C-alpha positions as CSV (number, residue, x, y, z in Angstrom):
1,M,0.1,-0.1,-0.1
2,S,2.9,2.7,1.0
3,R,4.3,2.0,-2.9
4,L,1.1,3.3,-4.3
5,V,1.4,6.7,-1.9
6,I,5.5,6.7,-2.6
7,P,6.3,5.1,-5.4
8,R,9.1,3.1,-5.6
9,F,12.2,4.7,-7.5
10,R,14.1,2.5,-10.4
11,G,16.5,4.6,-11.7
12,T,18.2,7.9,-11.4
13,H,16.3,10.0,-14.0
14,N,13.0,9.3,-11.3
15,L,14.5,11.2,-8.7
16,T,15.9,13.8,-11.4
17,V,12.2,14.3,-12.3
18,L,10.9,14.7,-9.1
19,L,13.3,17.2,-7.9
20,I,12.4,19.5,-11.2
21,L,9.0,19.1,-10.5
22,L,9.9,20.2,-6.7
23,W,12.1,23.5,-8.2
24,L,9.4,24.0,-10.4
25,L,6.1,24.4,-8.1
26,T,8.7,26.6,-5.8
27,F,9.5,28.7,-8.7
28,I,6.0,29.1,-9.4
29,Y,5.1,29.9,-5.7
30,H,7.8,32.2,-5.3
31,E,8.1,33.8,-9.1
32,R,4.1,33.8,-9.9
33,Y,2.0,33.5,-6.9
34,V,3.4,35.4,-4.4
35,P,4.1,38.6,-6.0
36,Y,-0.1,38.1,-7.7
37,K,-1.2,37.8,-3.8
38,S,0.8,40.5,-2.8
39,A,-0.5,42.9,-5.4
40,N,-3.7,41.4,-5.3
41,S,-4.3,42.6,-1.4
42,C,-3.5,46.0,-2.5
43,L,-7.0,47.7,-3.2
44,W,-7.0,51.4,-4.2
45,P,-8.1,53.6,-1.2
46,E,-12.0,53.8,-0.5
47,L,-13.5,56.4,-1.5
48,L,-16.9,58.4,-1.9
49,E,-17.7,59.8,-5.7
50,Q,-21.0,61.5,-5.1
51,H,-19.3,64.8,-5.4
52,G,-16.8,64.4,-7.8
53,S,-16.8,63.7,-11.7
54,G,-15.0,60.4,-11.2
55,R,-12.5,58.5,-9.9
56,T,-8.7,58.7,-10.8
57,N,-6.0,56.3,-9.8
58,V,-2.7,57.3,-9.8
59,L,0.7,55.1,-8.9
60,F,3.9,56.3,-7.6
61,I,7.2,54.4,-7.9
62,A,10.2,55.7,-6.2
63,D,14.1,55.6,-6.4
64,P,14.4,52.1,-8.6
65,Q,18.1,53.5,-8.8
66,L,19.1,50.4,-10.6
67,I,22.4,48.7,-9.3
68,D,25.3,49.0,-11.0
69,R,29.2,49.4,-10.8
70,H,28.8,52.6,-9.0
71,T,26.3,51.0,-6.2
72,Y,29.2,47.9,-5.5
73,P,32.3,49.3,-6.5
74,K,34.8,46.2,-5.0
75,R,32.3,43.8,-6.1
76,N,33.7,41.2,-8.7
77,E,31.8,40.8,-12.3
78,I,30.0,37.6,-11.6
79,L,28.6,38.5,-8.3
80,L,27.6,42.1,-9.7
81,K,25.8,40.4,-12.2
82,L,23.8,38.3,-10.2
83,S,23.2,41.0,-7.8
84,Q,21.6,43.0,-10.7
85,H,19.5,40.0,-12.1
86,T,18.2,39.4,-8.8
87,V,17.1,43.0,-8.0
88,D,16.0,43.8,-11.6
89,V,13.7,40.5,-11.6
90,Y,12.6,41.6,-8.4
91,I,11.1,45.4,-9.4
92,H,10.2,43.2,-12.6
93,K,7.6,40.7,-11.8
94,N,6.4,42.7,-8.7
95,Y,5.7,45.6,-11.4
96,N,3.9,43.8,-13.5
97,S,1.9,42.1,-10.9
98,I,1.0,45.5,-9.6
99,M,0.0,47.0,-13.2
100,N,-2.0,43.9,-14.2
101,N,-4.2,43.7,-11.2
102,L,-4.4,47.4,-10.1
103,K,-4.5,49.0,-13.5
104,P,-3.9,52.6,-12.6
105,D,-4.7,55.8,-14.5
106,Y,-1.6,56.9,-14.3
107,V,1.6,56.6,-13.1
108,F,4.4,59.2,-11.9
109,F,8.2,57.9,-11.2
110,L,9.7,60.4,-8.8
111,G,13.4,60.4,-10.0
112,D,16.5,58.4,-9.0
113,Y,15.7,55.8,-12.0
114,L,19.4,54.7,-12.7
115,D,22.0,54.7,-9.3
116,N,25.0,56.7,-11.6
117,A,23.3,58.3,-14.4
118,R,24.9,62.0,-13.5
119,S,28.1,60.5,-14.4
120,S,28.0,57.6,-16.7
121,T,29.1,58.2,-20.8
122,D,26.4,58.2,-23.2
123,E,27.4,54.8,-23.8
124,Y,26.6,53.5,-20.5
125,F,23.8,55.6,-19.3
126,Y,21.8,54.1,-22.7
127,N,23.2,50.5,-21.9
128,Q,21.6,51.2,-18.4
129,L,18.3,52.9,-19.7
130,D,17.7,49.4,-21.7
131,R,17.7,47.8,-18.8
132,F,15.2,50.2,-17.0
133,N,12.9,50.0,-20.2
134,N,13.1,46.2,-20.2
135,I,12.1,46.3,-16.2
136,F,9.5,49.0,-16.8
137,R,7.5,47.8,-20.0
138,R,4.9,50.3,-20.9
139,D,2.3,47.9,-23.1
140,D,-0.8,49.8,-22.3
141,Y,0.5,53.4,-21.4
142,T,2.1,56.5,-23.2
143,I,4.9,58.6,-22.2
144,N,3.8,61.6,-21.0
145,E,0.2,60.5,-21.4
146,N,-0.5,58.4,-18.7
147,F,3.0,57.5,-17.9
148,F,5.7,59.7,-16.6
149,V,9.5,59.1,-15.9
150,N,10.0,63.1,-15.6
151,V,11.1,63.9,-12.0
152,A,14.4,64.3,-11.8
153,G,16.3,63.3,-8.8
154,N,20.2,63.3,-7.7
155,H,21.5,60.5,-9.2
156,D,19.9,61.5,-12.1
157,I,21.6,64.7,-12.5
158,G,23.5,65.5,-9.5
159,W,22.9,67.6,-6.1
160,A,22.5,71.7,-6.1
161,D,25.6,73.3,-7.6
162,G,27.2,70.0,-8.3
163,V,24.7,69.1,-11.1
164,K,26.0,68.1,-14.1
165,V,24.7,70.2,-16.9
166,K,25.4,67.5,-19.5
167,A,23.5,64.7,-17.5
168,K,20.7,67.0,-17.2
169,A,20.5,67.9,-20.6
170,R,20.6,63.9,-21.4
171,F,17.6,63.6,-18.9
172,M,15.2,66.2,-20.5
173,E,16.1,64.9,-23.7
174,T,15.3,61.3,-22.5
175,F,12.7,61.4,-20.1
176,G,11.5,65.0,-20.5
177,N,11.3,68.3,-18.7
178,P,11.5,68.1,-15.1
179,N,9.5,71.2,-14.4
180,A,6.3,70.7,-15.7
181,I,2.2,70.8,-14.8
182,V,0.5,68.2,-16.2
183,N,-3.5,68.5,-15.8
184,I,-5.3,65.5,-14.7
185,N,-9.0,65.5,-14.2
186,D,-8.8,69.2,-13.7
187,V,-5.9,68.6,-10.8
188,D,-2.9,70.4,-11.4
189,F,0.0,68.0,-10.8
190,V,2.9,70.0,-10.6
191,T,6.9,68.1,-11.2
192,L,9.2,70.5,-9.8
193,D,13.2,70.3,-10.2
194,S,13.8,71.1,-6.4
195,I,17.4,69.7,-6.9
196,S,18.6,72.4,-9.8
197,L,16.1,74.7,-7.6
198,S,18.9,74.8,-4.6
199,S,22.1,75.6,-6.6
200,S,23.2,79.0,-6.5
201,V,24.8,78.8,-9.8
202,N,22.7,80.5,-12.4
203,N,23.1,78.5,-15.6
204,I,21.8,75.4,-13.1
205,H,19.1,76.8,-11.6
206,H,17.2,79.3,-14.1
207,D,15.1,76.9,-15.4
208,S,13.4,75.7,-12.2
209,R,13.2,79.5,-11.4
210,Q,11.5,81.3,-14.3
211,F,9.2,78.0,-14.1
212,L,8.5,78.9,-10.7
213,D,8.0,82.6,-11.4
214,E,6.0,82.0,-14.7
215,N,3.3,79.8,-13.1
216,F,3.5,80.5,-9.6
217,G,4.1,84.1,-8.9
218,D,3.6,85.9,-5.6
219,A,0.3,86.9,-6.5
220,S,-0.9,84.0,-8.4
221,K,-4.2,82.6,-7.8
222,K,-5.0,79.3,-6.9
223,D,-8.0,78.0,-9.6
224,K,-7.2,74.4,-9.4
225,P,-6.1,71.7,-6.7
226,R,-2.6,70.6,-6.9
227,V,-0.6,68.0,-6.1
228,L,3.4,68.4,-6.1
229,L,6.3,66.3,-7.2
230,T,9.4,66.5,-5.9
231,H,12.1,63.7,-5.8
232,V,13.8,65.8,-2.5
233,P,11.5,65.9,0.6
234,L,10.4,69.7,1.7
235,H,12.2,70.6,5.2
236,R,10.8,70.0,8.6
237,D,11.2,69.7,12.0
238,I,12.2,66.3,12.9
239,K,11.0,67.0,16.7
240,V,8.0,67.9,15.7
241,N,7.1,66.2,12.5
242,K,7.1,62.2,13.2
243,C,6.8,60.0,10.5
244,G,4.4,57.8,11.6
245,P,4.1,54.1,12.2
246,L,4.7,53.2,8.8
247,R,8.2,53.9,8.4
248,E,10.8,51.5,9.3
249,N,13.8,54.1,10.4
250,P,12.4,55.8,13.4
251,V,14.8,58.8,12.3
252,F,14.3,61.3,9.3
253,H,17.9,62.5,8.8
254,L,18.2,66.1,7.3
255,G,21.8,65.5,6.5
256,G,23.3,65.5,3.3
257,G,26.6,64.3,1.6
258,Y,28.8,64.3,-1.7
259,Q,25.9,64.9,-4.3
260,Y,22.9,64.4,-1.8
261,K,20.9,66.1,0.7
262,L,18.1,64.3,2.3
263,A,15.9,67.3,2.5
264,L,15.4,70.7,1.0
265,E,16.8,73.6,2.8
266,P,13.9,75.6,4.9
267,D,14.0,78.7,2.7
268,I,13.6,76.9,-0.8
269,S,10.7,74.6,1.4
270,L,9.1,77.8,2.7
271,E,9.0,79.7,-1.1
272,I,7.8,76.3,-2.2
273,L,4.9,75.9,-0.2
274,K,3.9,79.9,-0.2
275,R,3.9,79.7,-4.1
276,I,2.8,76.8,-5.2
277,K,0.5,76.1,-2.4
278,P,0.3,72.4,-2.9
279,N,-2.9,70.6,-1.4
280,I,-0.5,67.5,-1.0
281,I,3.1,66.5,-1.7
282,F,4.9,63.4,-3.0
283,S,8.9,62.7,-2.9
284,G,11.2,59.9,-2.9
285,D,14.6,59.8,-2.1
286,D,14.8,58.5,1.6
287,H,13.7,55.4,0.4
288,D,11.6,54.8,3.4
289,Y,7.9,56.0,3.9
290,C,7.1,59.1,5.9
291,D,3.8,60.8,6.4
292,I,3.7,64.5,8.0
293,N,1.9,67.7,7.8
294,H,3.4,71.0,6.8
295,T,2.5,73.9,9.1
296,E,4.9,76.6,7.8
297,V,3.0,78.6,5.9
298,V,0.8,80.6,8.3
299,N,-3.4,81.1,7.9
300,D,-3.0,78.3,5.1
301,P,-4.1,75.0,5.1
302,V,-1.7,72.0,6.4
303,T,0.0,70.4,3.3
304,R,0.5,66.6,3.7
305,E,3.9,65.4,2.2
306,I,4.0,61.8,1.6
307,T,7.5,60.3,1.1
308,V,7.5,57.2,-0.8
309,K,9.3,54.2,-0.5
310,S,11.8,52.8,-3.0
311,I,10.4,49.9,-4.9
312,S,13.6,48.2,-5.2
313,M,15.0,45.8,-2.6
314,A,18.6,47.0,-2.7
315,M,18.1,50.1,-1.2
316,G,18.5,49.4,2.8
317,I,14.9,49.0,3.6
318,Q,13.5,45.7,4.5
319,Y,9.8,45.9,3.0
320,P,10.0,47.7,-0.2
321,G,6.6,49.5,-1.5
322,V,4.7,51.8,-4.2
323,Q,2.1,54.6,-3.3
324,L,-1.7,54.6,-4.1
325,L,-3.6,57.8,-4.9
326,S,-7.0,58.1,-5.7
327,F,-8.8,61.3,-6.0
328,V,-12.0,62.9,-7.0
329,N,-12.6,66.7,-8.3
330,G,-15.3,69.3,-8.9
331,D,-18.8,69.1,-9.0
332,P,-20.1,68.2,-12.2
333,E,-23.1,71.1,-11.9
334,N,-20.3,73.5,-11.4
335,E,-17.4,74.1,-13.7
336,F,-15.8,75.9,-11.8
337,S,-15.9,74.0,-8.3
338,T,-12.4,73.1,-6.9
339,E,-13.7,70.6,-4.2
340,F,-11.1,68.0,-4.1
341,S,-11.1,64.7,-2.4
342,Y,-8.4,61.9,-2.2
343,D,-7.0,59.4,-0.3
344,T,-3.7,57.5,-0.7
345,K,-2.2,54.3,0.8
346,L,1.1,52.7,1.0
347,C,1.2,49.1,-1.2
348,Y,4.1,46.7,0.3
349,L,5.7,44.5,-2.1
350,P,6.7,40.9,-1.1
351,S,9.7,40.7,1.3
352,P,13.1,40.8,-0.3
353,Y,15.4,37.7,-0.5
354,T,12.8,35.0,0.8
355,N,12.6,33.0,-2.3
356,I,16.6,33.3,-2.3
357,V,16.4,31.5,1.4
358,T,14.0,29.1,-0.2
359,Y,16.2,28.4,-3.0
360,V,19.4,27.9,-1.0
361,A,17.5,25.6,1.1
362,L,16.2,23.3,-1.6
363,A,19.6,23.4,-2.9
364,V,21.2,21.8,0.1
365,L,18.1,19.3,0.0
366,S,18.4,18.5,-3.4
367,G,22.2,17.7,-3.1
368,F,21.7,15.4,0.0
369,L,18.9,13.4,-1.6
370,I,21.4,13.2,-5.1
371,L,24.1,12.2,-2.4
372,W,22.4,9.7,-0.6
373,W,20.9,8.3,-4.2
374,N,24.1,7.7,-5.5
375,I,25.9,5.9,-1.6
376,K,22.8,3.8,-2.0
377,H,23.3,2.8,-5.2
378,R,26.9,2.3,-5.5
379,S,28.7,-0.7,-6.3
380,S,27.5,-3.6,-4.6
381,R,31.7,-4.4,-3.5
382,Y,31.1,-1.3,-1.1
383,N,27.7,-2.5,0.5
384,Y,29.3,-5.3,2.8
385,S,31.3,-4.7,5.7
386,V,32.5,-7.9,6.1
387,L,33.5,-10.3,3.1
388,P,31.4,-12.7,2.4
389,M,32.4,-16.4,3.9
390,Q,32.7,-19.6,1.8
391,S,32.7,-22.8,3.1
392,G,35.8,-25.6,2.5
393,P,38.7,-25.6,4.5
394,S,40.6,-24.1,1.0
395,T,38.4,-20.5,1.0
396,N,40.2,-17.6,2.1
397,A,37.2,-16.9,4.2
398,T,38.2,-19.8,6.2
399,K,42.2,-18.8,6.6
400,I,40.7,-15.1,7.8
401,S,38.8,-16.4,10.3
402,N,41.4,-18.6,11.9
403,F,43.7,-15.7,11.6
404,L,41.2,-13.7,13.8
405,K,40.8,-17.1,16.3
406,E,44.7,-17.3,16.6
407,Q,44.8,-12.9,17.4
408,E,42.1,-13.8,20.1
409,E,42.7,-17.4,21.7
410,G,46.6,-17.2,21.5
411,A,46.7,-20.3,19.1
412,S,49.2,-20.8,16.5
413,Y,47.5,-21.9,12.8
414,S,50.7,-20.7,10.4
415,V,47.9,-19.4,8.2
416,S,49.0,-16.4,5.7
417,I,46.8,-14.0,4.8
418,P,46.5,-13.0,0.9
419,K,47.8,-9.3,0.6
420,Y,45.0,-8.5,-1.3
421,T,42.7,-8.9,1.4
422,S,44.3,-5.8,2.8
423,T,43.9,-3.2,1.3
424,S,45.1,-0.3,3.7
425,L,48.8,-2.6,4.0
426,A,48.9,-3.4,0.0
427,A,48.9,0.7,-0.3
428,S,51.1,1.8,2.0
429,E,54.1,-1.5,1.0
430,G,56.4,0.0,-1.9
431,Y,53.9,3.6,-2.2
432,S,54.8,7.1,-1.7
433,F,53.3,9.4,0.3
434,K,51.9,11.3,-2.6
435,D,50.8,7.9,-4.2
436,N,49.4,6.7,-1.3
437,L,46.9,9.7,-0.9
438,K,45.8,9.5,-4.4
439,F,44.9,6.0,-3.5
440,K,42.8,7.1,-0.8
441,I,40.9,9.8,-2.3
442,S,40.5,7.2,-5.5
443,N,39.0,4.9,-3.1
444,F,37.1,7.4,-1.5
445,I,35.6,8.9,-4.4
446,K,34.8,5.3,-5.8
447,K,33.3,4.1,-2.0
448,W,31.1,7.0,-1.9
449,N,30.1,7.2,-5.7
450,I,31.1,10.9,-5.9
451,H,31.3,10.8,-9.6
452,G,27.9,9.6,-9.8
453,F,26.6,12.6,-7.6
454,L,28.6,15.6,-9.5
455,K,27.4,14.1,-12.6
456,Q,23.8,14.3,-11.4
457,S,23.9,17.2,-9.4
458,I,25.5,19.2,-12.3
459,L,22.6,18.0,-14.9
460,L,20.0,18.8,-12.3
461,A,21.6,22.5,-12.0
462,V,21.9,22.7,-15.4
463,L,17.9,21.9,-15.9
464,I,17.0,23.7,-13.0
465,I,19.0,27.1,-14.3
466,L,17.3,26.8,-17.6
467,L,13.9,26.0,-15.9
468,Y,14.1,29.3,-14.1
469,Y,15.8,31.5,-16.8
470,I,13.4,30.4,-19.9
471,G,10.1,29.6,-17.9
472,F,10.3,32.4,-15.2
473,C,12.5,35.4,-16.6
474,L,12.0,35.5,-20.4
475,T,8.0,35.2,-19.7
476,L,8.2,38.3,-17.6
């Protein structure tokens, strides 16, 4: 009955097929089901539409920051490629699941698309850009219509006085103007190059300053709701403005360093709040979540700012994520109505590295099973602990028996034991240490069937890699 439930294996290929099926199920679970389950648990915020002109859903993605040699300068080439593949596939499969399940009306990226675009050559930049485009395929979306990647990050163009003019020009040519107003259902989404605005150099900050002056003058009237998008978060009093319970790191740092700063200067932040008067702000750069209210502008309503988590597993956070925004705006009976209602929520991606830990554990288990199988089916000469005895006075078995009896009882039978029955003796007489070592290694390999183990392990590894790459990477 047990053989009907657990079939008996009659050949090496049976075990290989079983392990391949086990790996296939594991890949399906981690590479397809887990992203689907995670995305399926993300729902757009509940929002009453009775006072609006229709619900609009917007997805915000921050800091993909695709890793490269700049990220890990001391990592060897093979390990770097493996790291890139792992991170790229993580972002790609979860992005696909989010898009397929949520189907947002609009997608906005909040900067830092590549890790070192600001200092790369054109050839290297466009090579890395191909990676970005392969990950964030836009089959159902059109750039600058409902798919926007024009918010500039410090890894894209540099920071303040360190902005690379050539990198900024290349960014604008590739992604679009980082200073822009996109009207969506009568709501102005304002993308601002706050990085260049923070510079004291005229030819760097000129475009951002002109954009502010022309569209948001001191006396400008706000006739539409506004959503501000900036890569670097606005300044805040970290003792007063806590980021909330969804943040991993309890402290929001305001410091900076080479080519980065974690928050805009107070005067720049105050000017932005006074001029643009945003209803809500979405920023990136920090990689972790933060939800605060700005109260710096007196006699104005508080402005909420959400710092969006990074979508990448390589940005120092335990739980990557994206941000969802749903809004309704305006009264259908009144075209001049500025009634604006919104809700936003954090959407977590699956925990990184869980699949890797599972794969390592399964690889170890597969190795042990293959080793056990090959030891069990090694040559029959290694399956006996005692040589088989034969009857009859002239057999070697009788001689060995008499010899052992002589050793135990002190009797003398004058029995000569054939040299070939003592392999250790035969191996040591007349051989050098090197030859003796080779003999022992060869004997060990044969005894434990290491050749069979290695051949089956290599075959299984090749099949698993092909299964993973063809079935779960090329089909993303």
